[in-house]
N, C-alpha and C positions, 0 to 999 in steps of 0.2 A: 140433890141425887146422885152422887160418886158413894155413894154405898156400891159392895161387893154382891151385887144381888142377882150376878150371872155366878155367883162361882159352881164349879160344875157342872156350866153350860159350853157347850165345841159350837162357834161360830164359825159360816162361812162366811167371806165375801169376796164379789171378785171387781176387778178393774184395781184394788187395793193396794198398788206399788208406791201411789201417790195423789194427790188430788182428794177431795170427796171421799174415794174407799179407804184413802188411807184412813183421812181421820177418821169415818165410820169405825174401822176394825179398831186402831188406838180408843174409843170410848168406849167400845165390847169390851179390850182387853183391863181397861181400867175398872170394869163392873163385871170383873174374876174371869171373862172368860177366856174360855181357849180358843185363841180363833185360826184359821187356815185363811189362807190369802192366795188369791192368783190375780196374775197380773203383769204386763209388759214389762220388759225394763232389764237391763243389764246386770250380771251377778252381783256388781257392785251396787245399784239401784235397789235388785231385792234384798242383799243383805241389810241396807241402811232402814231398809223399811221393816225388817225382823226385829232388828237392836231396836229402832224404835217403839215394837208394840212391845218387844223385852221387856225395855223400860215404863212402859206404862202398865205393866201389868204381869199376865202369867204366861202359858207356853202360846207358839204361834210358829207356822212353818209356813212354808209356801209350796201348794200346787201348779205344776206349769201346767195348761195344756189350752189345746186354742181355740176359742170357743165358739167358733166358727165351724167346728166339726163335734157333731153327737157322737162317735166316736172315743174322739177323746176327751170330752167331757165324762161319758160312762166311765170310761179309764180313771179320773179322776175322784168322783165322785164313789166308786169301789174303795182307791185306795185311801178315800178319808176317811169313809165309814172304819178299816183297819184301823185307824188311828185313837177316831173316836168320832161317831154318830155326829151327825149337826141337827141341834136345837135348832139352832138360826140359819137362817140365807138370806145375806144382800145383795140382788142383784143392781149392781153398779155398773157393769162394765157397759159402754158402750161406743161407739162410732160413729160419725158424721159424714157426708160430702154433700156440699151447697151449690148444686145447680138446677137452670129450672129443669120442667121434665121431659121437655123433649130431649134436651142435650144431657141428661141420665144415662150413663153407662150399665147397662142392664146388670155386668159385674157386681156393681155400688150397687145396687138396691140389696140382689143377691147378699153381699156383704153385711148392708147396716143392718138388711132385717132375720141376719143371720146374727148375729151376736148381739144384736140390742133386744130382740122378741124370743126366737128361738133358743140360745143359750139358758135365758130364762125359765122355757119350758121344761127345759130338759132338767137342769137342778132343784125343781119344782117337783116336777113328776117322780124324782128316783129321791127325794128329801123326806117330802109331804109322806110318807104309809107309814116312815117307821116315827115321824113326829109324833100320828094320829094314834099309832101303837103305847106313846110313852106319856100321851094326854096331854102336852106344852109341844109347841111349837109356834117359831114365829119366821113371817116372809114376808122382807122389805125390798120393794121393789121403788130402785130408783127409775122412775118414769121421767118426765120435765113436764113444764107450762108448756110445751107443746105435746105433751099427750092429753091435754083437756081445748088445747086451739091450736089453730095452723096459722104457720109465716111462707109465707114464696120460698119456694128453694130450696125447702129442706122435705118432699114427698118421702121419701125413704127413712127420712128420719121422723116423721111425725105420727106416718102408717106403724110403724114398730111401735114407736109410743105409745099411740092410741093404744092398737096391741096390745102392747104392755098393762095399760089400763083395766082391757078386757078380757084379758087373762086373769088377774088378779080378783077380779069381781066372780069370774066364775066358782075359781077354784076358794075363793074366800064363802062362799054358797056350798061347795060339798065338803068344805070342814069345819063350819063354824060349830055343829052340835057335838063337835069329838072333844074330850075334856071336861071339864068343869072349871068352878073358879077356885076351887084350893089347886090344882094341877095346872092352872095357869088356860089350856085350850090351845087350839091351833085359830090362829091367826094370819093373815097375807093381805097388806097393804101396801101401797104407792106414795111415795112420796114425790112431786111436781116441783122442782124448781123453779125458778125464773132465773135472772143472773146470778153467776156464782163469782167469788173472787175468787178466778185463777190465773196461773202464769198467762195458759190459752191465750186470755182472752186480751191481754196485755194490748198487742197492736192494735186491736179494736178503740181502746180507750185512746191511746197517744193519735189515733187517726180523727176521733170524732173532737179531741181538745180547741178550743177555738184557740186560734193564736196570739200569741203569752199569756197564756188561762195555765193554773195549777192542773193537776194531775184531776181533783176533785169537779172541777167542773166538767174533765173529758169525761166521768164517769157519768155527768148529771145529761149531760148531753147524747152519750150514748143511751141512756135509758128512757129518755122523754119521750120517743114515742109508745111505748107499751108499758113500763114498769115507772106508776106513779109514786112510787115512796123514791124513788129514784137514789135508792142507792142499794146495792149489790149484800147477797148472802153471805159468809163464811163457811168452808166446809165442815168446820164445825158447827155451825146452826144447822145443817144438814145430821151431824151425826148426833147433836143432843136429840133432833126429833125422833131418831129411827132409834136413838136409846131407849127411848123414851115406851118407840110404841112394843117394846120386849119388856117393861113392867109389865106386874103381874092386873096393877093397875088398869090394863090395856085390854085385858080381858075378851071384851065387848067390842072394844072397835077392830074390826075387819073388812075388809073390800072398800074401805075409803079410798078415796087418791086424793090427799092432804098437801093443797097451794101453799109454798114459801116463795113468794112471787110479785110481793112489797102491791098487791093490789094489780096485777095485767090480765086477768080473767074475771075480776071483780067488775070491768068494767064492760 
């Protein structure tokens, strides 16, 4: 599925200067899309991300906005509309703070909900009307396995991801009738990854690795409690699913929460 089926389309990907977001942005660019990215990083990291997108395919631009601030999101979306109205929005940005509920600072609760849930609400409410008018739109929200099942010590993260799944279902119902098979329709879906191979989890892999064992043994030990496959997904795996959801054939896939969790939620 490497054809340029998104030629002429514009995509916004948040949290896209590294990791899953950058992998998704690269996949969309390789399929022909003009890609707007939002994400943290110093100027060097941002420029490196843009260079990777230019190498993957089409035009790319970084839009700087604090996703915890609705006014900054509104300004970013106005600037994006002036560049090219988005046909695809991938809400990938997310933060986490893992401590027991009684120890959770109220400020961290507010921050996690703002970035993980409210930011997606704001990009969707501003982008979906234009998608509806054009008869084509794709919203792909990167939720989590924690949008389907809970874990201890992650109350704001779990609440935000459950909320993102619910928000996506509600929006999918409101926009399902717009457009048609020829135009592509307007869909809203979630991807719910389990463990994903990123540098952030490396300390946990090393901590779980039995003495004298190799890294793969550490991965299997880390995943043993919850992810039956005992292997992590790659960011590129998440990107491939996000890209498929943008294809014309996916016009009737909407309101779905698709786990990529190695059987975690099948238990």
